[in-house]
LUMVEXTOR-624992 format. One line per field, with one value per atom (N, C-alpha, C): chain; residue in three letters; x, y, z; atom name. Coordinates in pm, 1 decimal, m for minus. Example, Ala and Ser with C-alpha at 12.3 -4.5 7.8 and 13.67 -1.06 7.14 Angstrom:
chain <- c(A A A A A A)
res <- c(ala ala ala ser ser ser)
xx <- c(1319.0 1230.0 1320.0 1285.0 1367.0 1290.0)
yy <- c(m569.0 m450.0 m330.0 m225.0 m106.0 3.0)
zz <- c(780.0 780.0 780.0 708.0 714.0 787.0)
atom <- c(N CA C N CA C)
//
This chain:
chain <- c(A A A A A A A A A A A A A A A A A A A A A A A A A A A A A A A A A A A A A A A A A A A A A A A A A A A A A A A A A A A A A A A A A A A A A A A A A A A A A A A A A A A A A A A A A A A A A A A A A A A A A A A A A A A A A A A A A A A A A A A A A A A A A A A A A A A A A A A A A A A A A A A A A A A A A A A A A A A A A A A A A A A A A A A A A A A A A A A A A A A A A A A A A A A A A A A A A A A A A A A A A A A A A A A A A A A A A A A A A A A A A A A A A A A A A A A A A A A A A A A A A A A A A A A A A A A A A A A A A A A A A A A A A A A A A A A A A A A A A A A A A A A A A A A A A A A A A A A A A A A A A A A A A A A A A A A A A A A A A A A A A A A A A A A A A A A A A A A A A A A A A A A A A A A A A A A A A A A A A A A A A A A A A A A A A A A A A A A A A A A A A A A A A A A A A A A A A A A A A A A A A A A A A A A A A A A A A A A A A A A A A A A A A A A A A A A A A A A A A A A A A A A A A A A A A A A A A A A A A A A A A A A A A A A A A A A A A A A A A A A A A A A A A A A A A A A A A A A A A A A A A A A A A A A A A A A A A A A A A A A A A A A A A A A A A A A A A A A A A A A A A A A A A A A A A A A A A A A A A A A A A A A A A A A A A A A A A A A A A A A A A A A A A A A A A A A A A A A A A A A A A A A A A A A A A A A A A A A A A A A A A A A A A A A A A A A A A A A A A A A A A A A A A A A A A A A A A A A A A A A A A A A A A A A A A A A A A A A A A A A A A A A A A A A)
res <- c(met met met thr thr thr asp asp asp glu glu glu leu leu leu his his his arg arg arg arg arg arg gly gly gly ile ile ile lys lys lys val val val asn asn asn his his his lys lys lys gln gln gln val val val asn asn asn arg arg arg leu leu leu met met met arg arg arg glu glu glu his his his gly gly gly leu leu leu leu leu leu ser ser ser arg arg arg met met met tyr tyr tyr asn asn asn arg arg arg gln gln gln thr thr thr arg arg arg lys lys lys tyr tyr tyr asp asp asp ser ser ser ser ser ser ile ile ile gly gly gly pro pro pro gln gln gln gly gly gly lys lys lys lys lys lys thr thr thr lys lys lys asn asn asn arg arg arg leu leu leu his his his arg arg arg his his his phe phe phe lys lys lys thr thr thr asp asp asp arg arg arg pro pro pro tyr tyr tyr gln gln gln lys lys lys met met met val val val thr thr thr asp asp asp val val val ser ser ser glu glu glu phe phe phe arg arg arg tyr tyr tyr gly gly gly asn asn asn met met met gly gly gly gln gln gln asn asn asn glu glu glu arg arg arg val val val tyr tyr tyr leu leu leu ser ser ser pro pro pro ile ile ile lys lys lys asp asp asp leu leu leu cys cys cys thr thr thr asp asp asp glu glu glu ile ile ile val val val ser ser ser phe phe phe asn asn asn ile ile ile ser ser ser glu glu glu his his his pro pro pro thr thr thr thr thr thr asp asp asp phe phe phe val val val met met met lys lys lys pro pro pro leu leu leu thr thr thr glu glu glu leu leu leu ile ile ile lys lys lys gln gln gln arg arg arg pro pro pro ala ala ala leu leu leu asn asn asn tyr tyr tyr arg arg arg met met met thr thr thr val val val his his his ser ser ser asp asp asp gln gln gln gly gly gly ile ile ile gln gln gln tyr tyr tyr gln gln gln thr thr thr ser ser ser ile ile ile trp trp trp cys cys cys his his his thr thr thr leu leu leu lys lys lys lys lys lys his his his his his his ile ile ile phe phe phe gln gln gln ser ser ser met met met ser ser ser arg arg arg arg arg arg ala ala ala thr thr thr cys cys cys leu leu leu asp asp asp asn asn asn ala ala ala pro pro pro met met met glu glu glu ser ser ser phe phe phe phe phe phe his his his thr thr thr met met met lys lys lys val val val glu glu glu leu leu leu tyr tyr tyr tyr tyr tyr glu glu glu gln gln gln his his his tyr tyr tyr lys lys lys thr thr thr lys lys lys arg arg arg glu glu glu leu leu leu ile ile ile lys lys lys ala ala ala met met met lys lys lys glu glu glu trp trp trp ile ile ile ser ser ser tyr tyr tyr tyr tyr tyr asn asn asn gln gln gln glu glu glu arg arg arg ile ile ile lys lys lys his his his lys lys lys leu leu leu lys lys lys gly gly gly lys lys lys thr thr thr pro pro pro ile ile ile glu glu glu tyr tyr tyr arg arg arg asn asn asn leu leu leu ala ala ala leu leu leu gly gly gly lys lys lys val val val ala ala ala)
xx <- c(14863.9 14963.8 15008.2 14911.4 14946.3 15040.6 15027.9 15087.3 15265.9 15236.4 15365.9 15458.0 15388.8 15457.7 15527.6 15435.6 15521.7 15578.7 15610.7 15740.8 15866.8 15835.9 15973.0 15941.3 15900.3 15918.5 15890.5 15766.7 15688.0 15570.0 15544.6 15432.9 15348.6 15241.8 15107.1 14952.7 14858.9 14722.6 14664.0 14605.3 14509.0 14452.1 14389.8 14257.6 14360.7 14453.4 14543.7 14585.2 14612.2 14644.9 14541.2 14448.5 14372.0 14295.3 14275.3 14293.0 14392.8 14513.8 14641.1 14621.1 14558.7 14577.8 14454.4 14342.6 14220.0 14266.2 14272.5 14341.0 14447.0 14536.3 14603.1 14584.7 14461.9 14403.3 14484.8 14498.2 14588.5 14484.0 14349.8 14285.4 14220.9 14223.4 14216.8 14061.7 14010.6 13859.9 13854.7 13970.9 13943.6 13929.1 13908.2 13853.4 13683.4 13634.4 13497.1 13448.9 13552.1 13520.0 13497.9 13397.8 13318.2 13311.3 13379.5 13370.0 13313.0 13276.0 13231.2 13300.6 13237.9 13321.7 13332.8 13423.1 13446.2 13368.6 13242.4 13135.3 13221.1 13263.9 13289.4 13214.7 13085.9 12952.9 12889.0 12939.9 12887.7 12928.3 12845.5 12912.4 12818.0 12907.6 12817.6 12835.7 12716.9 12724.6 12757.1 12849.0 12892.3 12864.7 12945.6 12896.1 12921.6 12822.9 12820.6 12832.0 12869.1 12897.3 12876.6 12820.4 12799.6 12887.5 12814.5 12930.4 12955.7 13084.7 13120.6 13150.9 13197.6 13257.0 13154.3 13043.8 12928.1 12960.4 13063.7 13116.6 13225.9 13234.4 13303.0 13472.6 13487.0 13609.6 13737.7 13701.9 13833.3 13850.4 14042.4 14070.9 14219.7 14280.2 14391.5 14477.3 14451.4 14564.6 14605.1 14693.7 14730.8 14741.9 14650.1 14668.7 14536.3 14426.5 14338.1 14222.7 14182.7 14094.5 14111.2 14142.6 14204.5 14052.1 14096.7 14003.9 14050.4 13955.1 13993.9 13934.4 13965.3 13840.2 13943.2 13848.6 13931.5 13878.4 13977.1 13912.9 14022.0 13943.8 13936.1 14067.6 14219.1 14235.4 14269.8 14255.3 14256.3 14418.7 14408.5 14530.6 14565.2 14591.6 14567.8 14531.1 14516.9 14429.3 14285.1 14203.0 14092.2 13984.5 13898.1 13856.7 13856.6 14012.2 14067.6 14015.9 14020.2 13952.1 14070.4 14166.0 14234.7 14281.9 14293.3 14278.4 14327.8 14389.0 14465.4 14353.2 14382.3 14326.6 14396.6 14365.8 14434.1 14365.5 14406.0 14346.5 14450.5 14410.7 14522.4 14421.3 14525.6 14451.2 14480.6 14403.2 14483.3 14428.0 14523.9 14523.5 14432.0 14296.2 14207.8 14288.5 14367.2 14472.4 14542.8 14630.5 14745.1 14741.3 14629.7 14636.6 14706.9 14765.6 14838.6 14818.2 14883.9 14859.6 14960.0 14900.5 14988.6 15058.9 15000.2 15040.1 14915.3 14933.6 14853.0 14879.9 14852.2 14867.8 14766.1 14820.0 14801.2 14835.0 14675.0 14691.3 14559.7 14592.0 14494.5 14380.0 14375.9 14259.3 14174.1 14057.4 14034.8 13989.3 14078.5 14053.7 14048.0 14041.4 14039.8 14198.6 14263.2 14435.3 14441.7 14415.4 14433.8 14454.4 14345.5 14344.3 14376.0 14375.8 14465.2 14637.2 14657.6 14824.3 14858.5 14785.9 14796.7 14723.2 14674.5 14622.6 14718.3 14759.0 14874.8 15011.7 15008.1 15100.9 15123.5 15008.7 14935.0 14939.8 14943.0 14930.2 15069.3 15175.0 15289.6 15355.8 15307.1 15394.3 15308.9 15209.6 15154.7 15226.9 15285.2 15357.9 15266.1 15330.1 15250.2 15171.2 15073.6 14965.0 14884.0 14810.9 14740.5 14566.4 14536.1 14438.7 14388.6 14289.4 14240.3 14228.6 14268.9 14214.0 14114.3 14054.9 13922.4 13972.7 13932.2 13947.1 13811.4 13776.4 13627.8 13669.3 13560.6 13546.6 13376.5 13388.9 13207.2 13189.5 13071.7 13056.2 13063.6 13208.8 13253.6 13274.7 13261.4 13230.9 13393.6 13519.1 13634.2 13630.9 13546.1 13557.9 13476.0 13372.2 13271.5 13321.0 13446.2 13518.1 13586.7 13534.6 13620.2 13761.7 13850.0 13977.6 14013.9 13933.2 13955.4 13857.8 13730.2 13724.8 13750.5 13811.3 13888.1 14040.8 14112.5 14223.5 14227.7 14112.3 14084.0 14091.1 13993.2 13937.8 14057.5 14136.8 14271.8 14404.0 14335.5 14470.6 14368.6 14244.9 14200.7 14157.5 14162.2 14120.7 13928.7 13883.0 13767.5 13716.1 13621.2 13544.3 13458.3 13480.7 13350.4 13281.2 13199.2 13119.4 13042.7 13065.8 12966.0 12807.9 12732.6 12585.2 12583.1 12465.6 12501.6 12472.9 12535.6 12514.7 12487.5 12615.8 12628.8 12781.7 12789.1 12957.0 13003.6 12922.0 12921.3 13002.2 12952.4 13037.8 13164.8 13215.8 13350.6 13422.8 13341.3 13406.0 13598.8 13631.2 13808.2 13849.4 13804.7 13853.0 13872.4 13701.9 13708.5 13730.8 13748.9 13823.4 13966.1 14015.4 14203.2 14197.0 14104.2 14067.7 14072.9 13940.6 13970.4 14115.3 14143.8 14250.2 14332.6 14414.4 14484.2 14460.3 14319.9 14310.1 14282.3 14233.2 14290.7 14442.2 14511.6 14654.6 14756.3 14717.2 14777.4 14735.4 14567.9 14523.2 14448.2 14367.3 14249.1 14327.5 14457.5 14483.3 14604.2 14629.9 14739.1 14667.5 14748.3 14723.2 14839.6 14804.9 14917.8 14907.0 15017.0 15001.7 15009.2 15073.0 15092.8 15099.8 15061.1 15027.3 15155.8 15247.0 15436.9 15413.9 15386.9 15402.5 15273.9 15158.9 15059.6 15130.3 15111.3 15179.2 15267.0 15409.7 15514.1 15438.8 15367.9 15341.7 15246.4 15146.3 15072.4 15149.6 15281.9 15358.9 15472.3 15474.0 15577.1 15463.0 15339.8 15256.2 15217.9 15199.7 15168.3 15277.7 15411.1 15494.9 15523.8 15502.5 15464.9 15366.6 15265.2 15135.4 15177.4 15237.3 15301.3 15381.3 15501.3 15638.6 15632.2 15569.1 15599.1 15463.9 15368.0 15262.3 15225.2 15243.6 15171.7 15007.4 14904.1 14813.0 14759.8 14698.9 14627.5 14600.8 14531.9 14427.6 14556.3 14694.6 14794.4 14856.6 14830.7 14917.0 15037.4 15003.2 15135.4 15236.9 15192.6 15300.4 15222.3 15330.0 15319.9 15258.0 15197.2 15105.4 15231.0 15363.8 15455.4 15514.8 15535.1 15570.0 15474.0 15367.5 15287.7 15241.7 15259.9 15249.3 15333.8 15486.3 15597.6 15547.7 15506.2 15456.5 15354.3 15238.9 15132.9 15167.3 15258.4 15275.6 15385.1 15471.0 15493.5 15450.7 15327.8 15254.2 15149.3 15142.1 15070.3 15113.1 15288.7 15371.4 15369.7)
yy <- c(9086.2 9189.4 9235.9 9244.5 9244.5 9121.4 9037.1 8926.9 8926.3 8968.8 8976.0 9099.2 9206.7 9377.8 9243.6 9180.0 9184.0 9053.3 8986.5 8864.3 8941.5 9107.2 9176.5 9283.7 9230.2 9311.9 9474.3 9464.9 9599.6 9550.5 9612.5 9613.5 9707.8 9662.8 9790.3 9701.3 9789.6 9711.9 9680.8 9553.3 9558.5 9638.1 9745.0 9829.6 9903.1 9984.5 10057.3 10015.4 9911.4 9859.4 9849.1 9815.8 9833.7 9959.4 10053.5 10190.1 10271.4 10221.2 10297.1 10223.1 10078.6 10011.4 10094.1 10110.2 10146.1 10320.8 10371.4 10540.8 10516.9 10423.2 10439.4 10319.3 10280.0 10191.3 10049.4 10001.1 9841.1 9760.2 9777.7 9655.9 9556.6 9450.4 9383.9 9356.1 9391.4 9348.9 9215.7 9167.0 8998.1 8941.0 8938.4 8796.5 8819.4 8920.4 8883.8 8829.9 8842.2 8754.4 8620.3 8570.4 8447.9 8395.2 8294.0 8190.2 8091.8 8047.8 7875.3 7808.6 7696.3 7544.3 7451.1 7381.9 7238.7 7167.6 7088.5 7015.1 6829.1 6770.8 6621.6 6509.4 6572.6 6481.5 6438.2 6479.4 6481.8 6357.4 6230.3 6136.9 5992.8 5891.7 5771.1 5732.5 5710.9 5760.7 5602.1 5587.9 5493.6 5506.5 5436.0 5442.1 5565.6 5624.7 5738.1 5717.6 5760.7 5788.1 5890.5 5840.7 5928.6 6092.2 6221.1 6319.0 6286.7 6261.2 6274.9 6365.3 6491.6 6599.8 6719.4 6709.0 6769.0 6932.2 6974.2 7091.2 7124.5 7040.9 7030.0 7032.2 7166.5 7183.3 7162.7 7216.6 7231.2 7168.0 7129.7 7005.6 7045.4 6986.5 7036.0 6919.4 6805.1 6708.0 6699.3 6735.0 6697.3 6543.1 6545.8 6437.8 6321.0 6459.2 6405.1 6429.6 6513.2 6552.5 6648.9 6530.3 6596.3 6580.6 6732.7 6763.9 6771.4 6711.6 6726.3 6739.3 6780.4 6859.4 6851.2 6889.4 6913.7 7042.0 7135.1 7247.4 7260.0 7362.0 7392.5 7496.0 7530.9 7601.5 7620.9 7728.9 7746.9 7825.0 7785.4 7885.6 7864.6 7934.1 7963.0 8066.5 8133.9 8217.1 8172.8 8267.2 8308.3 8197.9 8141.5 8012.8 7899.2 7865.7 7774.9 7663.4 7712.5 7620.6 7500.1 7542.4 7424.8 7460.4 7343.9 7353.3 7251.5 7252.6 7156.4 7127.4 7044.7 7005.3 7024.7 7071.0 7040.2 6947.5 6859.2 6786.0 6803.6 6875.4 6879.1 6821.2 6817.4 6740.4 6832.8 6890.9 6975.1 6921.4 6926.2 6933.4 7005.1 7020.6 7109.1 7176.8 7091.7 7172.2 7236.9 7213.9 7302.9 7391.7 7375.6 7451.7 7392.2 7287.1 7279.9 7174.9 7199.6 7113.3 7000.0 6872.8 6795.9 6715.8 6676.2 6646.3 6697.2 6678.0 6735.1 6674.7 6691.9 6648.2 6751.0 6750.6 6862.9 6752.2 6745.6 6701.7 6721.2 6709.1 6750.4 6692.5 6582.9 6501.5 6472.0 6487.8 6473.4 6286.0 6190.7 6067.8 6042.2 5894.0 5829.8 5815.6 5793.8 5793.2 5913.8 6056.7 6145.5 6190.1 6141.0 6190.7 6092.1 5985.7 5889.4 5891.1 5978.2 5986.0 6056.7 6213.2 6257.9 6181.7 6090.1 6013.1 5915.0 5817.7 5770.2 5794.6 5934.0 5998.1 6009.1 6104.0 6126.5 5978.5 5892.2 5774.5 5749.2 5773.6 5721.6 5791.0 5920.6 6056.9 6075.2 6012.4 6027.0 5933.0 6028.5 5948.0 5835.5 5794.9 5678.6 5752.7 5754.4 5818.7 5734.3 5797.2 5693.2 5732.5 5805.1 5838.4 5803.3 5798.5 5755.4 5895.5 5896.8 5989.0 5982.4 6109.6 6096.0 6204.2 6132.0 6215.0 6282.8 6387.6 6469.7 6522.3 6454.6 6509.2 6550.1 6586.0 6583.0 6484.6 6472.6 6345.1 6341.3 6356.1 6348.9 6213.4 6199.7 6029.3 5957.4 6041.6 5967.8 5948.2 5970.7 5921.3 5850.4 5777.3 5701.3 5554.2 5588.0 5418.1 5395.1 5192.0 5109.9 5119.5 5207.7 5208.1 5284.4 5411.3 5521.4 5477.9 5355.6 5349.2 5237.7 5153.9 4998.2 5024.0 5164.3 5232.8 5267.9 5361.1 5406.7 5311.5 5221.5 5120.4 5033.1 4989.3 4917.4 4969.7 5131.3 5151.7 5229.2 5165.1 5212.0 5385.8 5452.8 5610.1 5579.7 5691.7 5736.8 5785.9 5742.4 5840.1 5917.4 6022.5 6130.2 6210.6 6225.9 6306.7 6426.0 6534.8 6644.4 6625.0 6682.1 6657.1 6730.4 6640.6 6666.3 6849.3 6909.9 7056.1 7136.0 7114.2 7164.1 7207.8 7309.7 7340.5 7398.8 7416.3 7429.9 7373.0 7215.6 7101.1 7076.8 7146.2 7142.4 7260.7 7351.3 7521.8 7571.1 7435.1 7512.0 7498.2 7372.6 7322.4 7441.5 7473.1 7614.5 7737.0 7733.1 7867.5 7855.1 7756.8 7758.8 7766.0 7727.9 7730.7 7866.9 7925.7 8066.7 8174.1 8130.7 8228.0 8208.9 8047.2 8060.9 8167.5 8078.5 8200.0 8350.5 8368.5 8524.0 8572.9 8502.7 8533.7 8489.7 8406.1 8374.8 8347.5 8368.2 8311.3 8430.7 8528.3 8588.2 8720.6 8776.6 8852.7 8922.0 8726.8 8654.4 8622.8 8610.2 8503.8 8435.6 8286.0 8187.6 8172.5 8145.6 8101.9 7968.7 7873.4 7744.6 7703.7 7542.6 7490.6 7483.6 7458.4 7454.1 7612.0 7698.2 7815.5 7799.8 7772.4 7785.3 7668.0 7543.3 7425.4 7467.6 7532.9 7636.0 7717.7 7769.9 7883.9 7829.2 7737.0 7635.6 7594.8 7483.1 7428.3 7541.6 7657.2 7787.9 7837.5 7851.5 7906.0 7794.0 7696.2 7589.7 7628.5 7601.8 7590.9 7695.2 7805.5 7950.5 7951.1 7898.9 7864.1 7819.1 7664.5 7604.3 7644.0 7733.5 7730.1 7856.6 7962.4 8155.9 8199.3 8166.4 8242.0 8203.0 8348.5 8282.5 8318.2 8256.2 8304.7 8338.9 8430.4 8472.1 8333.8 8251.7 8152.6 8074.7 8053.1 7954.9 8021.3 8154.2 8197.1 8270.4 8342.1 8424.3 8335.9 8182.1 8093.9 8047.0 7965.0 7911.1 7784.8 7738.4 7569.7 7466.7 7462.5 7385.6 7435.2 7565.6 7565.7 7484.7 7553.3 7496.9 7376.1 7285.2 7134.3 7085.9 7139.0 7053.9 7098.5 7214.8 7220.3 7156.2 7167.5 7080.6 6890.0 6860.7 6749.1 6681.8 6760.6 6808.3 6782.5 6848.1 6807.4 6728.8 6629.2 6488.5 6390.5 6401.5 6275.8 6240.3)
zz <- c(1723.9 1703.7 1873.8 1952.0 2091.6 2132.7 2140.7 2171.4 2112.8 1987.6 1926.8 1965.7 2027.3 2085.3 2228.4 2295.1 2406.1 2368.9 2302.0 2246.0 2208.7 2190.8 2143.6 2257.8 2378.0 2493.4 2520.3 2425.1 2445.9 2507.6 2613.9 2669.2 2640.7 2596.6 2567.2 2545.2 2572.7 2622.4 2461.6 2440.3 2366.5 2305.9 2362.9 2330.4 2250.8 2322.7 2234.1 2119.6 2107.1 1984.0 1880.6 1900.2 1842.1 1797.8 1876.9 1802.0 1728.4 1743.0 1669.7 1509.2 1524.1 1345.5 1317.4 1371.0 1316.9 1248.3 1350.8 1302.8 1160.9 1197.3 1103.4 961.4 941.3 833.8 797.4 997.0 924.7 961.9 1032.8 1042.7 906.5 922.4 829.4 771.5 616.4 637.9 499.9 497.2 454.6 504.8 623.3 717.2 708.7 663.2 640.2 485.7 424.5 295.1 289.1 185.3 200.3 61.6 31.8 m134.7 m90.3 m232.6 m257.6 m185.5 m107.5 m13.7 m149.3 m119.3 m182.7 m131.3 m203.7 m99.8 m164.8 m39.7 m34.2 m54.5 17.9 34.2 m96.9 m189.4 m335.1 m369.2 m441.4 m464.6 m398.4 m432.1 m356.8 m204.0 m151.2 m3.8 63.2 169.4 212.4 382.5 452.4 628.3 692.6 789.7 875.9 1030.4 1078.1 1219.7 1275.9 1404.9 1518.8 1496.4 1562.8 1642.6 1737.7 1793.7 1911.5 1995.3 1918.8 1942.8 1996.9 1944.5 1963.4 1978.6 1919.8 1955.0 2038.4 2086.1 2219.6 2178.3 2110.1 2071.5 2160.2 2261.0 2351.7 2405.8 2459.4 2500.7 2558.3 2655.9 2715.5 2656.1 2605.0 2557.7 2449.3 2396.5 2246.4 2220.8 2069.8 1985.5 2067.6 2136.8 2179.2 2083.1 2032.6 1945.2 1788.8 1714.6 1574.0 1486.7 1402.0 1319.5 1162.6 1061.7 892.2 844.1 715.0 568.3 471.1 374.6 248.8 162.5 140.1 40.4 m90.9 m147.1 m271.6 m340.3 m437.9 m415.6 m540.4 m638.4 m784.4 m838.4 m948.3 m1020.8 m1142.2 m1196.6 m1381.8 m1405.6 m1518.3 m1576.6 m1602.9 m1575.1 m1530.3 m1643.2 m1558.7 m1685.7 m1684.5 m1652.1 m1683.2 m1602.1 m1436.6 m1346.2 m1297.5 m1336.8 m1264.4 m1125.2 m1052.2 m926.7 m827.1 m717.3 m593.3 m506.0 m410.9 m295.2 m179.4 m61.8 41.9 136.8 228.3 298.7 456.9 529.0 644.5 774.1 873.3 990.9 1141.8 1201.4 1320.6 1414.4 1552.8 1655.1 1748.4 1801.8 1841.3 1957.4 2047.0 2141.8 2117.4 2054.7 2006.2 1858.8 1782.8 1661.5 1525.4 1578.6 1480.2 1417.8 1282.5 1124.0 1142.0 1183.5 1226.8 1082.4 1010.3 861.3 793.3 669.6 558.0 377.7 325.0 188.4 63.8 m70.4 m150.6 m245.8 m350.0 m445.4 m548.3 m676.1 m796.7 m805.1 m714.6 m732.1 m575.7 m486.8 m369.9 m357.9 m396.6 m342.2 m254.0 m195.0 m88.4 m75.0 m142.6 m134.3 m62.1 m96.7 m74.7 39.5 139.8 275.5 357.2 315.3 384.1 386.6 320.4 355.0 493.0 490.8 614.4 738.1 714.0 844.4 868.2 800.0 788.2 865.6 839.9 868.7 1024.4 1047.6 1221.7 1300.8 1239.9 1344.3 1354.7 1246.5 1274.5 1390.2 1384.5 1459.8 1582.3 1616.6 1763.1 1846.6 1978.9 2104.5 2176.6 2239.5 2301.6 2476.8 2450.5 2557.6 2611.7 2703.2 2829.9 2775.9 2674.0 2621.9 2458.4 2421.2 2291.8 2195.3 2087.0 2000.9 1943.2 1870.4 1816.1 1708.1 1554.6 1453.8 1393.5 1358.6 1347.2 1189.7 1113.9 972.5 941.0 811.9 758.7 730.6 639.5 614.9 483.2 431.6 280.1 268.5 118.2 72.1 114.2 106.8 132.6 281.2 388.2 486.8 546.3 459.6 454.6 392.8 319.5 281.3 405.0 350.5 430.9 436.5 395.5 444.7 553.3 535.7 647.9 775.4 775.8 907.5 947.9 878.5 882.5 1005.2 902.6 979.6 1114.9 1122.0 1267.7 1339.8 1303.5 1406.7 1450.0 1354.7 1378.8 1462.3 1467.6 1577.8 1664.3 1710.5 1850.0 1844.6 1732.6 1702.1 1723.0 1807.7 1770.7 1634.4 1573.1 1411.8 1473.8 1418.7 1444.1 1347.0 1281.0 1183.5 1187.2 1113.8 1127.0 1128.7 1132.8 1068.5 961.2 859.9 730.1 704.9 600.9 592.2 732.6 817.2 918.4 944.3 908.7 853.3 1030.2 1132.9 1284.2 1369.8 1292.0 1372.8 1320.4 1249.8 1219.6 1178.6 1273.9 1260.0 1302.8 1362.8 1371.1 1240.5 1172.9 1028.6 958.0 935.0 882.7 847.1 996.5 1053.4 998.3 1004.5 971.1 778.5 723.3 602.7 524.4 658.2 603.5 606.3 743.7 779.0 680.1 628.0 534.9 390.3 343.8 201.8 238.1 350.2 382.6 380.7 485.1 406.0 324.5 269.4 137.0 9.5 m25.0 m117.4 m206.7 m116.0 m202.5 m247.9 m191.1 m278.9 m381.7 m413.9 m472.1 m618.6 m676.4 m829.1 m907.0 m854.2 m868.7 m1018.4 m1110.2 m1231.7 m1256.1 m1196.1 m1165.8 m1086.8 m1093.2 m1028.1 m907.2 m922.6 m876.6 m779.2 m810.8 m735.7 m608.0 m655.9 m531.1 m461.6 m514.7 m380.6 m314.7 m392.3 m273.5 m153.6 m215.4 m117.9 m72.5 m50.0 37.1 152.7 116.0 232.4 260.5 265.5 295.0 433.0 392.9 488.7 612.4 597.8 675.4 754.9 721.6 793.5 912.2 837.6 871.1 991.3 1000.3 1077.8 1188.6 1174.3 1297.3 1352.3 1277.1 1347.0 1396.4 1319.5 1343.5 1395.9 1342.7 1386.4 1493.6 1606.7 1705.1 1715.6 1854.4 1877.9 1985.2 2060.7 2140.4 2239.6 2175.0 2224.5 2325.1 2246.3 2283.3 2372.8 2418.7 2521.3 2451.5 2348.3 2275.6 2244.0 2211.0 2151.4 2010.0 1946.8 1806.6 1829.9 1730.9 1745.0 1809.6 1748.4 1784.7 1945.0 1986.7 2116.3 2195.7 2176.6 2265.3 2285.9 2188.7 2139.2 2249.6 2280.1 2301.3 2512.8 2508.5 2677.4 2699.2 2616.2 2656.8 2676.0 2594.9 2565.2 2755.8 2771.2 2883.9 3015.5 3010.2 3094.2 3144.2 2970.4 3008.0 3008.3 2963.6 2996.1 3141.9)
atom <- c(N CA C N CA C N CA C N CA C N CA C N CA C N CA C N CA C N CA C N CA C N CA C N CA C N CA C N CA C N CA C N CA C N CA C N CA C N CA C N CA C N CA C N CA C N CA C N CA C N CA C N CA C N CA C N CA C N CA C N CA C N CA C N CA C N CA C N CA C N CA C N CA C N CA C N CA C N CA C N CA C N CA C N CA C N CA C N CA C N CA C N CA C N CA C N CA C N CA C N CA C N CA C N CA C N CA C N CA C N CA C N CA C N CA C N CA C N CA C N CA C N CA C N CA C N CA C N CA C N CA C N CA C N CA C N CA C N CA C N CA C N CA C N CA C N CA C N CA C N CA C N CA C N CA C N CA C N CA C N CA C N CA C N CA C N CA C N CA C N CA C N CA C N CA C N CA C N CA C N CA C N CA C N CA C N CA C N CA C N CA C N CA C N CA C N CA C N CA C N CA C N CA C N CA C N CA C N CA C N CA C N CA C N CA C N CA C N CA C N CA C N CA C N CA C N CA C N CA C N CA C N CA C N CA C N CA C N CA C N CA C N CA C N CA C N CA C N CA C N CA C N CA C N CA C N CA C N CA C N CA C N CA C N CA C N CA C N CA C N CA C N CA C N CA C N CA C N CA C N CA C N CA C N CA C N CA C N CA C N CA C N CA C N CA C N CA C N CA C N CA C N CA C N CA C N CA C N CA C N CA C N CA C N CA C N CA C N CA C N CA C N CA C N CA C N CA C N CA C N CA C N CA C N CA C N CA C N CA C N CA C N CA C N CA C N CA C N CA C N CA C N CA C N CA C N CA C N CA C N CA C N CA C N CA C N CA C N CA C N CA C N CA C N CA C N CA C N CA C N CA C N CA C N CA C N CA C N CA C N CA C N CA C N CA C N CA C N CA C N CA C N CA C N CA C N CA C N CA C N CA C N CA C N CA C N CA C N CA C N CA C N CA C N CA C N CA C N CA C N CA C N CA C N CA C N CA C N CA C N CA C N CA C N CA C N CA C N CA C N CA C N CA C N CA C N CA C N CA C)
//
């Protein structure tokens, strides 16, 4: 909120903003909400790889450290258990969701689509990229592993049952569900998917972050690419 006021030319201290929001009941409590997490590791086990990031999530280079995961979103009447799955890939330098896919089924093809898009759009840079995930069965398949190897991309995996090893992706899902999902009831798949796509576009292009010096992920990416070019 303070950064947004600064973008509008209003100079104010963050402590004052926090105090005013608290006094007027504007502070959100939804960010403390916890829900059931989709477990992508259930199923036949394939090849696992080591954790290359070791929770070293910071980088000043775009397209160097990427994280991914799968999350579940429900819609329809209570008890129907209708759901779709989201597979995004996030750049740890810019926090941008560089590619994503939404599907009714969390298959290998489902996670391969955003990986293929990432590979196509990555600019020519003089350093290698790492893609980090949990130990979901989709990330243990031969096509996922071979595609990374073919394009000289390092593969990295969290340790078993250690969600903090992929904390930036978990944080993104939590933010998205707080702002888009928890207080909303989507009756149809079409309505939910439309809202998800619009929110991701808003997140990349309009939602400023203090971590990014008051810029949006895309604004920060363009600046960062200019520095490493």
